[in-house]
Structure formats: C-alpha cells, structure tokens
C-alpha positions in Angstrom: 24.5 29.6 -19.3 25.1 27.6 -16.2 21.8 28.5 -14.7 20.0 27.1 -17.8 21.6 23.7 -17.1 20.7 23.9 -13.4 17.1 24.8 -14.2 16.8 22.1 -16.8 18.2 19.5 -14.3 15.8 20.7 -11.6 12.8 20.4 -14.0 13.8 16.8 -15.0 14.2 15.9 -11.3 10.7 17.0 -10.7 9.0 15.6 -13.8 10.4 12.0 -13.6 8.9 11.2 -10.2 5.6 12.8 -11.3 5.5 10.5 -14.3 6.2 7.5 -12.2 3.5 8.4 -9.8 0.9 8.9 -12.5 1.4 5.4 -13.7 1.3 3.7 -10.2 -1.2 0.9 -9.8 -3.1 0.6 -6.5 -1.1 -0.9 -3.6 -2.4 -4.2 -2.3 -3.3 -3.8 1.4 -5.1 -5.7 4.2 -8.3 -3.6 4.0 -11.7 -3.5 2.3 -12.5 -7.2 2.8 -9.0 -8.6 2.2 -8.1 -12.0 3.7 -5.0 -12.1 5.8 -3.2 -14.1 8.5 -5.5 -12.7 11.2 -8.7 -13.1 9.3 -10.6 -10.7 7.0 -10.2 -6.9 7.5 -13.2 -4.9 6.5 -11.7 -1.5 7.3 -11.9 1.0 4.5 -8.9 1.2 2.1 -7.2 4.6 2.4 -4.5 6.2 0.4 -0.9 5.6 1.6 2.4 7.2 0.8 3.9 5.5 -2.2 7.6 5.5 -3.1 10.4 7.0 -1.1 10.0 10.2 0.8 12.3 12.7 -1.0 12.1 15.8 1.1 10.9 17.1 4.4 7.8 19.1 5.1 9.6 22.4 5.0 10.5 21.9 1.3 6.9 22.4 0.2 7.0 19.1 -1.8 3.8 17.1 -1.2 4.2 13.4 -0.4 3.2 11.1 -3.2 0.0 9.3 -2.1 -1.4 6.3 -3.9 -4.7 4.4 -3.7 -4.9 1.0 -2.0 -7.1 -2.0 -2.7 -7.7 -5.3 -1.1 -4.7 -7.5 -1.8 -6.5 -10.8 -1.4 -10.3 -10.2 -1.6 -11.9 -12.7 0.8 -14.6 -13.6 -1.7 -11.9 -14.8 -4.1 -9.9 -16.8 -1.5 -10.6 -20.6 -1.5 -9.3 -23.3 0.8 -7.9 -26.6 -0.3 -6.2 -29.2 1.8 -6.0 -26.7 4.7 -4.3 -24.1 2.6 -5.6 -20.7 1.5 -5.5 -20.2 -2.3 -5.9 -17.0 -4.3 -5.9 -17.2 -8.1 -5.0 -20.9 -7.7 -1.8 -20.0 -5.9 -1.1 -20.8 -2.2 -1.0 -17.7 0.0 2.2 -17.6 2.0 0.9 -15.7 5.0 2.8 -15.5 8.2 0.4 -17.3 10.6 2.4 -16.3 13.6 0.7 -15.8 17.0 -1.1 -12.5 17.2 -1.7 -10.4 20.3 -4.9 -11.1 22.3 -6.9 -8.0 22.0 -10.1 -9.3 23.5 -9.7 -7.4 26.7 -8.8 -4.1 25.1 -11.4 -1.3 25.0 -13.1 -0.9 21.7 -13.8 2.5 20.1 -17.2 3.1 18.6 
C-alpha cells in the first residue's frame, strides 16, 4: 500500500514539470536580429535551458530546453528623443561600457 503512494507521488512529480514545459513560450534573447545595448545581434537563436535544473546528468533526466526568439527585433525598434522604443515603450538597456574586441582574432 505504501509503494502505491510513492509511485503516485513520483508520477505527479514528473508530470507537473512536463506540463509546465509544454506550455512555455519562447524566451526573449539577444539573437536573430535583436536590438541590444551593444547594437544588433544577428547570431542565430538557439534553444536554451529553461527553468531550474532539477537533477544531475547521472539521473537520466534530460534538461528542459526551450526555444528562443529575438527579444527586441531591430526592425521594430524606433528612436525618439535619443531613446530606443519598442512597442512605444522605452527600452531600459544597460548602456555600460563594453569590452573593446577590435584587436581580438575573429573566427570564420
């Protein structure tokens, strides 16, 4: 009788994260033509781990991967009075100094 409760609890523990993952919307990222503090990033949008990591690799549980999409598509960002706007809202990007990469070797 105890094992039935343990098995039922284990099944619920596995089903709830699976349901949450199935309903996940794409994650906004700086990729695929997204405007950001350092300019526009045209790198491809790749899947990323979504949610918390619940177990190590030895457990056999696969990480939950979610799709990404451009957070602020550059074609939809406008400028008004020196501020970047997306959907008529001011973008609060951290325009801190970025590292000078002009002398770093570029891969092709």
